N, C-alpha and C positions, 0 to 999 in steps of 0.2 A: 684289421683281420677280415678276410673274405669268407672263410669257413672255419667252423669249430667242429671237428669230427664230421658228422654228416650234416650239420646244421649250417645253413647259409645266413651270414650276418646281414641284417637289415640296417641297424644303427646301434650306437651305444646308448644304454639307458641310464647308467650311473657308474660312478667309480668311487671306491672307498680306499681305506688304507691298505687292505690286503687283497681285494678282489675287484674285478670289473664285471658289470652285468650288461649283456647285449640282448637286443631283440633279434630273434632268428626265426627263419622258416624251417619247419620240420617236414622234410620231403616225404616221409613215410606215413604221416598222419594228417597231412593237409591242414596244419594249424600253425599258429605262431607260438613260440615258446620263449621264455627268458633263460638265457644261459649264463651262469656265473662261472667266471674263469679266475683261477688263482695260479700264480707262478711261484715256484719254490726257489727262493734266493740262494745263491751260492756262497754268500758272505757269512751266513749264520746257519750252520747245519742244524743246531738245536731248534731254532725257530721254524725251519723248514719241516723238521720231523713233527713238531707240534701242529703246524698248519695242516700237514698231510693227515694226521690223525683226526683233527677236527673236521676236515672235509670228508674223510671216509665215514666218520660218525654221522655227519649230516645226511649223506646219501643213504646210509644204511637205515637210519632212524626214519627219515622222511618217507622212504618208499613203503614203510610199514603202515603209515598213517593214511587213512582214506576218510576224509571228513570234509564237508563243504566249506568249512571255515578254517581249513589248514591248507596252505599252498602245497599242491601235489607235485611230487618229484617223479620224473619219468625215467631219468637215466643219470648215473654217476660214474664218471670215468677218471681214474687216477693214473697218470703217466709218470715218467721219471722226473721231468722238469716242470710239469704243470698238471692241473686237474680241472675238470669242468663238471658242472651240474646243470642238467636240462630240467626245467620245471615249468609249472603253469605260469603263463603270463597274465598278470593282473593289471588291467587297464584302469588305474585309479590313483590314489594318493596314500601316503603314509600318515599316521596320526601325529607326526611331529608338528606340522603346521597348526593342527587343531588344539594344541596345548598352549598356544600363544593367547594371551588374555584378550587381544583384539580379534581373534579368529575362532573363538570358542563355538562349538556346535550347540544347537538347541538341546535342552535337557533330555527330551524324549529320544533323540537320536543317540546320545551318549549311553543312555540306559539300554537301548536296543543293541548297540555294538558290544557293550561289556557283557550283556546277557549271552550273546552268541559266543563270545570269547571264552566265557566261563564253561559253557557246554563243550566247546572244542577242547579245552584243557582237560576237562573231565574225561573225554573220549581218549585223549592221548595217554592219560594216566592209566586208563583201563588196559592199554597196551604196554604198560610198564615204562612210559616215557615222561620225564620231567623236562620242561624247556630250559629253565634256569636263566633266561635272558629276556623276559617279557619287558618291553619298553616301546615307546611310540614308533621308533624307526622299524621295528620288527612286526608291525601290524599294518597291512595294506587294507584300504577300503575300496571296494569295487562298486559297480552300479547297484542301487537299491540298498546302500549302506551295509553290504555284506563284508564283514571283516575276514581277512585271510592272514592267519598267523604264519610267519615265515622265519627262516634262519634257525634251524634246529642244530646248528653246528656245536653249540655248547650243551646240547641235551644230555641228560643222564639216563642211561638205560638201567632201570631197576632190576631187570631180569638177568643182568650179568653179575659176575663176581667182582665187587668193587675193589677187592685187594689186588686183582690182576688186570683190571680194566685200565689201560693206559690212557683212555680218552677221558677218564674222570680227573678233572683238573680243579684243584681247590682254588677258591677265590675268583672264579670266573663270574662274568655278569657285569652289569652297569651299577656302580655303587648306590646311586640315588634310588634305584628300584629294587635293591637287594633286601631280602628279609633279614631280621636279626640273626637267625640261625645260619643263614648262608654266609653272612659276614664273619661269624664266629667259627665257620668251618665245621659245623655240626652235620650229622647225617640229615639228608633232605628227603622230603616226600612231596606230594602234590601241593601241600599247604604253602610251600615257598612260592610257587607260581601264582597262587591265589592272592598272596600278599602283594606281589609285584603288580598283579592286575588291579588290586585295590589302590596302589600308588598311582597307577595310570588313570584310573577312574577319578581319583581326587584331583589330579592335574587337569583332566578334561572338563571337570565341573567348575574349577576355581581359577584356572590359569596359572597355578603355582604348585610346586611340590609340597607334600606335607612336612618335609624336613629340609631346611635350607641352612647353609653354612658357607663361610668364606674359604674353608679348607677341608680336605677330605677327612682329617682326623676328627674335627668337630662334627662333621656330618655323620660319621660312623658312630660317634658317641651319642648323638641325638637319636639316631635310628634305634639304637639298642636301649636307651634309657629314658627317652621322653615320649610323651603322648602327642599325637597330631591334633591340631585344632579342629573343631567341628566345621564341616563344610558350610553350614548355614551361617557360621560366624564370618566366613570369608565371602559368601554369596547369599545374602538374606532372601533372595528370590527362590532358593531351592526349598523343596518340601522337607519338613522336619524328619520324615521317615528315613531319609538318606543318612542321617547322622548315625543311627544304629547300625546300618549296613556297613558304613565306612569303619566304624569302631571295631566291628567283628572281623572285617577283612584285614585290618591293620593291627590286629591283636598280636602282642609280643608273646603271649602265652599260647603255645600250640594247641592246648586242650580247649581253649576258648575260641580259637579262630575257626572259620568255616572248615568242615571236614572234607568237603569235596566241591567241585564246581557246580554240581546240581543244587546243593543247598544255597550257594551264592546266587545262582540264577533264579531260584524259587523266590527268594526275598526281593530280588530286583523286580520280578513280575508283580509281586504284591504291592510295591510302591508306585508302579506305573499309573495306577488309576488316579493318583494325586496330581499327575502332570497333564496339563492341557496340551493336547497334541496339535499345536499350531506351529508354524514355522516362525520361531522367535527371532530368526535372523532379520526378518523385515522390521520388527519392532526395534531390535538392537540398532540397526542402521538409522532408523528414524530418530531414535533417542540420541544417538551419537551426534547427528546433524543438529539437533536442537541445542545440545550443550555446546557444540562447536561455535554456534552463532551467538551464544550468550557472552556478554561483556566479562562476567566473572571468570570465565575460562579462557580468555584471550591469550594468556601467557602459558597455558597448559599445552604440553606435547600431546599428540594424538593418542599415544599409548597410555598416557596418564588419564585421559578422558575415558578410555575404555576401562581402566582400573576403577575409576569413579563409578561407572555404570555397574560394575560387578559388586560393589559394596554399598549400593544404594537401592532404594525402592521409590517408585513413582506413585504419588498420592494425588487423587482427585478429591478436593475438599470443598464441601458446601459452604455458603456464607454463614457468618456468626458461629464458627467453630473455633474453640480455643486450641491452638497448637501447643502453646506453652502457658503454664499458669504460675503466677508469682507464688513463691514459697515452696514449690516442688523441688525435688532433688533428682537430677539426671544429667547426662551428657549429650542428650539429643540435640541435633542441629541439622540444618539443611539450607537449600537455596530455593527461592521463589522462581518458578519458571514462567508462569502466567498468573494474572490476578494481582491482588494486593492484600495487605494486612495492616492492622493497627497495633502499635506497641503502646502499652499503658503501664503506669506505676500508681498503685494505690487508688485505682479508679479514675485517674486523670490521664488523658491522652498525651502521649509523648511525641509520636511521629507516625507517619505512614510509610510503608515500604512496598516497592513493586518488583517487577522482574529483574533478575540478576542479583538481588540483594540477599545476603545470608541472614538467617535468624537463629538464635540460640548459640551463637559462636562464643559468647563470653564464658559461659559455663564449660564449654568444650575446651577453650584455651586456658582457663584458670588452672594453675598447677595444684591447688589444694582444695578448692570448694566447687561443688556442682550445684549449689543452691541457686534457684531462679529469683531474680529481683524485679522481674517485669512479666506482664502477660501479653501474649500475642494472639490476636483474633482475626480470622479472615473477614474481609469486607465484601467479597464477591466470590463466585466460583474460582477456585485457585488450584493451579497445578504446582505441586510441591515436590522437590527432590529431597527425600529423607535419607541422610547419610548415616550409616551405621558406624558409630564411633569405635566400637570394639573391632569391627572388620577393618576399618581404616587403619587402626593401630598395627595390624598385621600386613599392611600393604608395603609397597616398596618405599625406601627412604626418599627417593625422588618425589613421589606423590605426596608423602607426608610433608616434606619441606615446601612444595608448591602450594598445598592446601593451607598450611600455616601462614605462608606469606600472603596468600590471597585474602584470608580472613583478617589478618592484622592490617593489611592495607585498607580494607573497607572500614575496619574499626577506627583507624586513625582518621580517615575522611569524616566519619560521623562525629568523632570527638572535636575535630576542627570546626565543624558546623555548629555543634553545641556551644563551643567557646565563642563563636561569632555571635550567636543569638544572645548568650549570656552577657557578652560585652555590650551589645546594643541596649541592654536593660541596666547597665551599670552606670556609676557616677563618672564624671569626666576624669581622665587620667592626669597624673602629674606630668607636666611637660618637661622634657629633658633640656638642659641648657647646653649640651654638648653632643656631638655625633660620635664621640669616642666610645668604644665598647666598654662595658662594665669592667672595673678593675684597672683600667688604663688611665682614668682621669685623676687629677690631683687628689691626694688623700686615699686613693685606692679603696679596697674593700672595707677597711675600718671606718672610713668616712661615710660610706654608704649605709653602714649598720648603726651609726650613732643615733641614739634615741633623741626624739624631739621633745 
């Protein structure tokens, strides 16, 4: 396409299932705009009518909203066979990439983005508008971490008579981000958008959704009936104050959830002082490279190492500090990054361990007991990766299997070494008179077990 109405097409920006977005020049305003075009198919009249209504709704609703964190719509045109929407061009990225566990934004940036989104949703609700489809793909981030909420096609206009408003479509939205009341088809208010924003915040902080399932029926059940895990259980580096905010944002009880976006934003601003405003991305990259070079993580995929970083804490430990004490009960374990430790039992030294060696893995792996049977003390300044067992339990099955295999492999290596040392102290073995495997020589197993 060379032109869309009065707009000259520069290039295609993106294409979805129902619409294509182009970067265009606006000749009247000397600016670049994003133009979303939708064609009404001839093969499904009902779908075309639905898409026409959604498009008209987006144009009507968006033009009423004037807020720095909401994508501004300049013009909406609906023709017989197609429609287009000319809107503010945001030169940035959507939050989809930032929800990946290996691409998470620093905490202070997430808090700032969600704060501004909460205020924008509050402003929309004051105009009688509920978005109903808050999700990563519908939030653009421009320079200076300015979020821009887009795609009001599914918005619900509270100022209309819902019994006659044909743009009110039950069950719209993206299931993973939908509130319990939206899933149930109950009447909606601003709190449904705040719930969805809470889901998005949870994902931006932890790299996973609060509710996960292999099928939509199970997902819906969990959203309606189960509680989300604490964000600090999934990412121990987060401040404790975020747990209360997430609980209130994801409340199933409407009376206990945030009443409006301003309340949500106020609590976010209160917790920001707990967050050190440095660019954690630099630290994240450095930590990733450290783990990537470590022998223990040789078989780990990159994405699994990023998961490990999210469920662990880096500890700088002085010499002569007990990391584990004999007789204690806990599932604490981790990996030595630099330095060394001594393992002892009953006050007698057993061995010394250095970089890439796990400690505390037996209590973690044991299916029934978490009692400690040895003491581990640092011998020198030691950098230690403390892995949160509870957070690890909520990680991907791939990471759990990889970690279990890595720990078991190290454990078996140590057992073999202990066996070798024990054998060196033992009495001479009985020499076999045959190279045949047990059970295949004359007399078989019964002869082997005959008492002397």
